[in-house]
VEXDREN-2710 file (C-alpha; in Angstrom, 1 decimal):
% VEXDREN-2710
k/r/px/py/pz
1/MET/0.0/0.2/0.1
2/ASN/1.1/3.5/-0.8
3/ASP/0.7/6.7/1.3
4/GLU/-2.4/7.7/-0.5
5/GLN/-4.2/4.4/0.0
6/ILE/-3.5/4.1/3.8
7/VAL/-4.6/8.1/4.3
8/LYS/-7.9/6.8/2.3
9/THR/-8.4/3.9/4.1
10/CYS/-8.0/5.5/7.5
11/PHE/-10.4/8.3/6.3
12/ILE/-12.9/5.8/5.6
13/ILE/-12.6/3.8/9.0
14/SER/-13.0/7.2/10.8
15/LEU/-16.0/8.0/9.2
16/ILE/-17.5/4.5/10.1
17/GLY/-16.3/5.0/13.5
18/ILE/-18.3/8.3/14.0
19/LEU/-21.2/6.9/12.2
20/LEU/-21.4/4.1/14.4
21/LEU/-20.7/6.5/17.5
22/PHE/-23.7/8.4/16.4
23/VAL/-26.1/5.5/16.1
24/TYR/-25.0/4.2/19.1
25/THR/-25.8/7.4/20.9
26/GLU/-29.1/7.5/19.4
27/LEU/-29.9/4.0/20.4
28/LEU/-29.0/4.8/24.1
29/LYS/-31.4/7.6/24.4
30/PRO/-34.2/6.7/27.0
31/ASP/-37.8/7.1/25.9
32/PRO/-39.7/9.4/27.8
33/ILE/-41.6/8.0/30.7
34/LYS/-44.6/9.2/32.8
35/ILE/-43.6/10.4/36.3
36/GLY/-46.1/7.9/37.8
37/ASP/-44.5/4.8/36.1
38/ILE/-41.3/6.0/38.4
39/ASP/-40.9/3.8/40.9
40/ASP/-38.2/1.5/42.9
41/SER/-37.9/-0.7/39.3
42/THR/-36.2/2.5/37.8
43/LEU/-34.0/3.3/40.6
44/GLY/-30.4/4.0/39.2
45/LYS/-31.9/4.3/35.7
46/ASN/-31.7/7.1/33.3
47/VAL/-35.0/8.7/32.5
48/VAL/-36.6/11.0/30.2
49/ILE/-39.6/13.2/31.9
50/GLU/-41.5/15.9/30.5
51/GLY/-43.7/17.7/32.7
52/ILE/-44.8/21.4/34.1
53/VAL/-42.6/23.1/36.7
54/LYS/-44.7/23.4/39.8
55/ASN/-42.3/24.8/42.5
56/ILE/-38.6/26.0/41.7
57/ASP/-35.6/27.0/44.4
58/ILE/-32.4/27.8/43.8
59/ILE/-30.0/27.1/46.7
60/ASP/-26.2/27.5/46.5
61/GLY/-26.4/27.2/43.0
62/ASN/-28.2/24.2/43.0
63/VAL/-31.7/24.0/41.5
64/PHE/-34.5/22.2/43.0
65/ILE/-37.6/21.6/40.7
66/GLU/-41.0/20.1/41.3
67/ILE/-42.1/18.6/38.2
68/THR/-45.6/17.3/37.6
69/ASP/-47.4/15.6/34.6
70/GLY/-50.6/14.6/36.8
71/ASN/-48.2/12.7/39.3
72/LYS/-45.3/14.7/41.0
73/ILE/-41.4/14.2/41.3
74/ASP/-38.7/16.3/42.6
75/ALA/-35.5/17.1/40.5
76/ILE/-32.3/18.5/41.2
77/VAL/-29.9/20.3/39.0
78/PHE/-26.7/20.2/40.9
79/GLU/-24.4/23.2/40.1
80/ARG/-22.0/21.6/37.8
81/THR/-24.7/20.5/35.7
82/ALA/-26.7/24.0/36.2
83/SER/-23.5/25.7/34.7
84/ARG/-23.6/23.7/31.1
85/TYR/-27.3/24.9/31.2
86/PRO/-27.7/28.5/32.3
87/MET/-31.2/28.6/31.3
88/VAL/-32.2/26.4/34.4
89/TYR/-31.8/29.6/36.4
90/ASP/-34.5/31.3/34.4
91/VAL/-37.1/28.7/34.4
92/MET/-40.4/29.7/35.8
93/GLU/-43.4/28.0/37.3
94/ASN/-45.9/26.6/34.9
95/THR/-43.0/26.3/32.3
96/PRO/-43.4/23.0/30.6
97/ILE/-39.7/21.1/30.5
98/ARG/-37.8/17.8/29.3
99/ILE/-35.2/16.6/31.6
100/VAL/-32.8/13.7/31.1
101/GLY/-31.4/12.2/34.6
102/LYS/-31.1/9.5/36.8
103/VAL/-33.7/8.1/39.6
104/GLU/-32.1/8.3/42.9
105/ASN/-33.4/7.6/46.4
106/TYR/-32.7/10.4/48.5
107/LYS/-34.2/10.2/52.4
108/GLY/-36.7/7.8/51.5
109/ALA/-38.2/9.4/48.5
110/LEU/-37.6/8.8/44.8
111/GLU/-35.9/12.1/42.5
112/VAL/-34.5/12.6/39.6
113/VAL/-30.7/13.9/39.4
114/VAL/-30.9/16.0/36.0
115/GLU/-28.1/15.4/33.6
116/SER/-29.7/17.5/31.0
117/ILE/-32.8/20.0/31.0
118/GLU/-34.6/21.9/28.1
119/GLY/-37.6/24.0/27.5
120/ILE/-40.4/22.6/25.3
121/SER/-43.5/23.9/24.0
END
């Protein structure tokens, strides 16, 4: 093989790798789940929930959000995550949002530790 063939081969393999990574990440995204379906069986799992902000508190840079879709759950956006999503500090009550996060148990109650957040319409 000459240098030109090696470069072309490497380029093609790189493109295939990038494409496979894209497909893989799309397949790993969890489907939206209703808040009422969150229970001990979802503990430690990533979930996507959509709902309306009913209450929001900001304490020491951490954002505590109560979300409802008929049922309610608390979600926490730690400061390190909020720094990547500064819009979280501007979220108002009665705003529809979508969050991706991990279901955790804190003091006997289930909550979602937010990994990403976005407004929806």
